[in-house]
N, C-alpha and C positions, 0 to 999 in steps of 0.2 A: 574649575581647574585653571591654573595660572602658571605661566612659565616666562622667565626673562632671559633674553640673550642680548648682550651689549645694551644698546639704547632702546631695543624693541621688546615689547611684552605681548604675549599671546593669551587670549582668554576664551574659554568655551561658554556660549551663551545658550541656555535652554528656556524657551518661553511658551508655556501652554496659553491657549486662549479659548474663550467661550463667547460666541456671538449669538444673541437672541434678537430677532427682528420680526415685525408683523408686516404682512402684505395684503392689500386688496385693491383690485382694479376698480377705479371710480368710474371711468367712462366706459360703459358696457359696449358702445359702438366701436371701440378700439379693435375688438375681435369681429372681423367682417366675413361675409359669406365666402369670399375667396380663399379663406383659411381652410376650407375643406367642408365635407358634407355634414360633419358633426360640429359645426361652428357654434350652434346654440348650446350644446353640452359643454364645449370649451369656454363659452362666455360664462355659463353659470359656475364653472370651476374657477375661473379667474376673478369673478366678482364676489366670491366667498372669502371672508376674512380668514387668513391663515397665519399661524405663529410658526416660524422656522428656526431651528437651532443649528449652529455650525461649530464644530470643534476643530481646533487647529493646534499643531505643535510645531514651533519654529526652533530649529537648531542651527547655531551659527558660530562663527569664529571671528573674533575681533583681533586685529593686528594693530598695535599702537606703537608709535615712535615718540619717545619722550625727549623733546628738545631741551627742556629745563624742568625744574621741579614743579613749575606752575603752568607749563605749556606742553601740549602733546597734539599729535595728529593721528587719527585712527581710520581704519577701513573695516567695514562689517560685511561679511558674506553670510547669507541666511538660506537655508533650505526649509521650505515651509511644507509640512506634511498634513 
């Protein structure tokens, strides 16, 4: 979506994202006994390799001021869901 008013233009930006990452706690002594009575179970959980997926949808508005044909200044406001 695009709209122009005088030297300003407004655009709607929709940006879907997928992030896939792996995690494994390398130092098992990071989870200490003061973490609670089930710290050994928590240690096993954290030292097991996991693959995590994160899905995101960013919706934003770009407001652009066109100074010349080759130069502009813009501001971007995004809501990430």
